[in-house]
C-alpha positions as semicolon CSV with decimal commas, in nm:
position;residue;x (nm);y (nm);z (nm)
1;M;0,369;-1,569;-2,998
2;D;0,341;-1,930;-2,829
3;N;0,167;-1,929;-2,507
4;Q;0,490;-2,049;-2,289
5;K;0,663;-1,720;-2,428
6;I;0,337;-1,516;-2,306
7;F;0,314;-1,708;-1,968
8;S;0,677;-1,627;-1,884
9;M;0,667;-1,263;-1,958
10;S;0,730;-1,012;-1,695
11;V;0,435;-0,865;-1,516
12;A;0,659;-0,570;-1,448
13;K;0,689;-0,483;-1,793
14;V;0,334;-0,535;-1,929
15;Y;0,180;-0,359;-1,620
16;P;0,301;-0,019;-1,715
17;M;0,172;-0,069;-2,040
18;L;-0,180;-0,169;-1,933
19;I;-0,179;0,166;-1,716
20;A;-0,037;0,373;-2,004
21;K;-0,341;0,225;-2,238
22;A;-0,597;0,330;-1,977
23;E;-0,439;0,685;-1,895
24;R;-0,453;0,786;-2,276
25;K;-0,815;0,744;-2,264
26;G;-0,872;0,944;-1,927
27;R;-0,867;0,651;-1,663
28;T;-0,602;0,616;-1,388
29;K;-0,368;0,398;-1,266
30;E;-0,609;0,336;-0,935
31;E;-0,889;0,195;-1,179
32;V;-0,597;-0,041;-1,347
33;D;-0,545;-0,168;-0,997
34;E;-0,886;-0,191;-0,885
35;V;-0,964;-0,410;-1,210
36;C;-0,664;-0,630;-1,136
37;C;-0,745;-0,621;-0,785
38;W;-1,110;-0,763;-0,859
39;L;-0,988;-1,039;-1,088
40;T;-0,689;-1,187;-0,890
41;G;-0,778;-1,107;-0,498
42;Y;-0,444;-0,921;-0,474
43;T;-0,446;-0,570;-0,271
44;P;-0,279;-0,288;-0,455
45;G;0,027;-0,325;-0,231
46;Q;0,064;-0,692;-0,299
47;I;0,053;-0,617;-0,702
48;A;0,344;-0,370;-0,652
49;Q;0,587;-0,640;-0,427
50;Q;0,486;-0,889;-0,748
51;L;0,620;-0,624;-0,966
52;A;0,915;-0,547;-0,761
53;R;0,994;-0,919;-0,786
54;D;0,951;-0,907;-1,139
55;V;0,754;-1,230;-1,152
56;S;0,624;-1,387;-1,473
57;Y;0,240;-1,390;-1,577
58;E;0,264;-1,757;-1,454
59;T;0,379;-1,679;-1,134
60;F;0,164;-1,387;-1,108
61;F;-0,167;-1,587;-1,160
62;D;-0,040;-1,890;-0,977
63;E;-0,013;-1,682;-0,664
64;A;-0,318;-1,466;-0,707
65;P;-0,501;-1,500;-0,359
66;Q;-0,833;-1,569;-0,540
67;I;-0,942;-1,554;-0,875
68;N;-1,314;-1,366;-0,884
69;P;-1,580;-1,631;-0,936
70;N;-1,743;-1,359;-1,149
71;S;-1,453;-1,349;-1,385
72;R;-1,668;-1,623;-1,590
73;L;-1,902;-1,348;-1,676
74;I;-1,631;-1,172;-1,864
75;A;-1,668;-1,187;-2,236
76;G;-1,570;-1,043;-2,583
77;S;-1,259;-1,023;-2,785
78;V;-0,930;-0,943;-2,712
79;C;-0,646;-0,996;-3,006
80;G;-0,932;-1,127;-3,232
81;I;-1,004;-1,425;-2,975
82;R;-1,316;-1,452;-2,773
83;V;-1,191;-1,480;-2,395
84;E;-1,476;-1,696;-2,307
85;S;-1,363;-1,947;-2,556
86;I;-1,001;-1,976;-2,470
87;E;-0,914;-2,331;-2,322
88;D;-0,587;-2,271;-2,147
89;P;-0,687;-2,165;-1,780
90;L;-0,379;-1,933;-1,754
91;M;-0,403;-1,776;-2,092
92;Q;-0,783;-1,713;-2,046
93;K;-0,666;-1,518;-1,714
94;I;-0,415;-1,315;-1,886
95;R;-0,682;-1,237;-2,163
96;W;-0,933;-1,157;-1,874
97;L;-0,706;-0,893;-1,730
98;D;-0,648;-0,756;-2,090
99;K;-1,021;-0,731;-2,152
100;L;-1,090;-0,561;-1,832
101;V;-0,839;-0,294;-1,927
102;D;-0,973;-0,257;-2,269
103;E;-1,306;-0,186;-2,099
104;L;-1,149;0,078;-1,906
105;A;-1,001;0,250;-2,193
106;K;-1,334;0,240;-2,379
107;G;-1,480;0,422;-2,113
108;R;-1,707;0,171;-1,986
109;P;-1,795;0,252;-1,582
110;L;-1,641;0,075;-1,323
111;D;-1,920;-0,095;-1,184
112;K;-2,020;-0,232;-1,510
113;I;-1,665;-0,370;-1,581
114;L;-1,674;-0,530;-1,214
115;R;-1,981;-0,717;-1,315
116;N;-2,214;-0,503;-1,112
117;E;-2,090;-0,683;-0,785
118;A;-2,271;-0,459;-0,516
119;P;-2,086;-0,319;-0,219
120;S;-2,294;-0,537;-0,009
121;A;-2,187;-0,841;-0,176
122;K;-1,817;-0,774;-0,004
123;W;-1,714;-1,028;0,260
124;K;-1,607;-0,903;0,584
125;C;-1,330;-1,132;0,760
126;P;-1,453;-1,191;1,113
127;K;-1,118;-1,183;1,256
128;C;-0,979;-0,869;1,139
129;G;-1,265;-0,690;0,986
130;R;-1,114;-0,602;0,661
131;K;-1,397;-0,650;0,352
132;F;-1,296;-0,826;0,047
133;R;-1,446;-0,873;-0,291
134;N;-1,421;-1,248;-0,246
135;K;-1,543;-1,485;0,016
136;N;-1,272;-1,619;0,253
137;Q;-1,008;-1,422;0,055
138;D;-0,656;-1,526;0,176
139;H;-0,516;-1,229;0,349
140;S;-0,279;-1,139;0,647
141;C;-0,517;-1,009;0,913
142;G;-0,400;-0,717;1,113
143;E;-0,047;-0,549;1,083
144;K;0,245;-0,697;0,827
145;P;0,439;-0,979;1,025
146;K;0,768;-0,810;1,173
147;S;0,965;-1,094;1,209
148;I;1,004;-1,480;1,046
149;D;0,842;-1,615;1,388
150;E;0,551;-1,400;1,334
151;Y;0,502;-1,467;0,968
152;I;0,496;-1,846;1,021
153;E;0,270;-1,806;1,321
154;N;0,037;-1,654;1,101
155;Q;0,019;-1,929;0,820
156;S;-0,247;-2,215;0,839
157;E;-0,115;-2,465;1,087
158;E;-0,082;-2,736;0,825
159;F;0,165;-2,541;0,651
160;R;0,398;-2,438;0,967
161;D;0,615;-2,762;1,007
162;D;0,706;-2,706;0,631
163;L;0,807;-2,351;0,675
164;C;0,997;-2,425;0,979
165;F;1,173;-2,690;0,850
166;L;1,271;-2,478;0,544
167;R;1,375;-2,203;0,798
168;R;1,612;-2,433;0,970
169;I;1,770;-2,543;0,635
170;L;1,830;-2,174;0,540
171;R;1,971;-2,089;0,874
172;E;2,217;-2,367;0,857
173;A;2,307;-2,269;0,544
174;L;2,342;-1,896;0,591
175;P;2,460;-1,866;0,926
176;D;2,580;-1,500;0,901
177;A;2,267;-1,381;0,701
178;E;2,027;-1,165;0,890
179;E;1,674;-1,294;0,901
180;R;1,409;-1,004;0,802
181;I;1,079;-0,955;0,667
182;S;1,117;-0,802;0,290
183;W;0,818;-0,737;0,063
184;S;0,637;-0,892;0,327
185;M;0,833;-1,248;0,296
186;P;1,080;-1,406;0,507
187;T;1,411;-1,298;0,373
188;Y;1,780;-1,388;0,420
189;W;2,003;-1,053;0,411
190;K;2,359;-1,016;0,405
191;G;2,415;-0,692;0,241
192;H;2,154;-0,763;0,026
193;N;1,853;-0,971;-0,029
194;I;1,988;-1,337;-0,076
195;L;1,637;-1,522;-0,107
196;H;1,309;-1,503;0,007
197;F;1,008;-1,761;0,084
198;A;0,672;-1,760;0,116
199;A;0,356;-1,970;0,203
200;C;0,138;-2,028;-0,099
201;K;-0,225;-2,211;-0,115
202;K;-0,041;-2,527;-0,297
203;H;0,318;-2,473;-0,236
204;I;0,607;-2,261;-0,077
205;G;0,742;-2,018;-0,313
206;F;1,135;-2,022;-0,302
207;Y;1,277;-1,730;-0,455
208;P;1,641;-1,740;-0,509
209;G;1,690;-1,557;-0,817
210;P;1,672;-1,605;-1,210
211;E;2,084;-1,695;-1,191
212;A;1,996;-1,988;-0,937
213;V;1,735;-2,144;-1,120
214;T;1,956;-2,166;-1,414
215;E;2,237;-2,293;-1,254
216;F;2,051;-2,562;-1,070
217;A;1,811;-2,636;-1,380
218;T;1,918;-3,010;-1,420
219;E;1,835;-3,090;-1,028
220;L;1,517;-2,888;-1,069
221;Q;1,355;-3,067;-1,353
222;D;1,111;-3,242;-1,115
223;Y;0,993;-2,890;-1,009
224;H;0,759;-2,640;-1,110
225;V;1,003;-2,320;-1,160
226;D;1,010;-1,978;-1,342
227;K;1,184;-1,685;-1,343
228;G;1,369;-1,668;-1,017
229;T;1,095;-1,889;-0,849
230;I;1,089;-2,241;-0,749
231;R;0,762;-2,403;-0,635
232;I;0,795;-2,666;-0,382
233;P;0,507;-2,879;-0,301
234;Y;0,420;-2,904;0,054
235;G;0,595;-3,213;0,232
236;K;0,835;-3,264;-0,045
237;I;1,156;-3,021;0,066
238;D;1,484;-3,144;-0,040
239;S;1,692;-3,012;0,252
240;E;2,041;-3,080;0,049
241;L;1,913;-2,921;-0,266
242;L;1,773;-2,618;-0,101
243;S;2,124;-2,574;0,109
244;K;2,319;-2,613;-0,190
245;I;2,113;-2,319;-0,384
246;A;2,122;-2,097;-0,076
247;T;2,496;-2,153;-0,032
248;W;2,540;-2,085;-0,408
249;C;2,370;-1,782;-0,387
250;N;2,536;-1,634;-0,089
251;E;2,898;-1,759;-0,216
252;T;2,860;-1,618;-0,556
253;G;2,650;-1,302;-0,468
254;N;2,361;-1,387;-0,715
255;H;2,044;-1,292;-0,523
256;A;1,667;-1,254;-0,527
């Protein structure tokens, strides 16, 4: 199988297989979640959100809060290939996860799998007091946002203008839709979730669903797209195109 086919695979379809592999050897789903959180910086809840969105491997790792710096210590073979020798960064991350679950299934102690990271090494956020394995790990402090206003206010100041601009575009395109937070993301709802958006480190994730990405494929040639996902670089919001996509989703009933 070529790399691109693997990159586009649904994590929601693969992740249960990883859990089943571990459980057959007496390990637990919680342990699979823990090694995945260690590698990616996600929380278990954020992993569940990504599975519910049916994201691809590419999106899953692209939106990961922070790849653990100790992942470079992962070594050994997966599918006959040494993971430390894999040159493609995304493929290496995928195989790192495979390797961690493989170690679980082989009975390796969890502290060894996590590369002997001591509890004292955890970073504590000075604002909310939560502890994370990675220093300065991206996260939402306190309770989940209850409104889009609160969501935007919680983001880095440098991203807020773009997020507000996108919100204005969507409000004009979807005047009858209700604004709400769903899966911890700003969402436009009218009997169903029409679309979502989210602030990421290097782009805005725009989630109108796979049918919309296919319908507007020609106009999206200059964007990095994935199954149901459009990555919009900060400072490069095309209001006309995004308005067209939102209107199409609403009128056709195709949705995220």
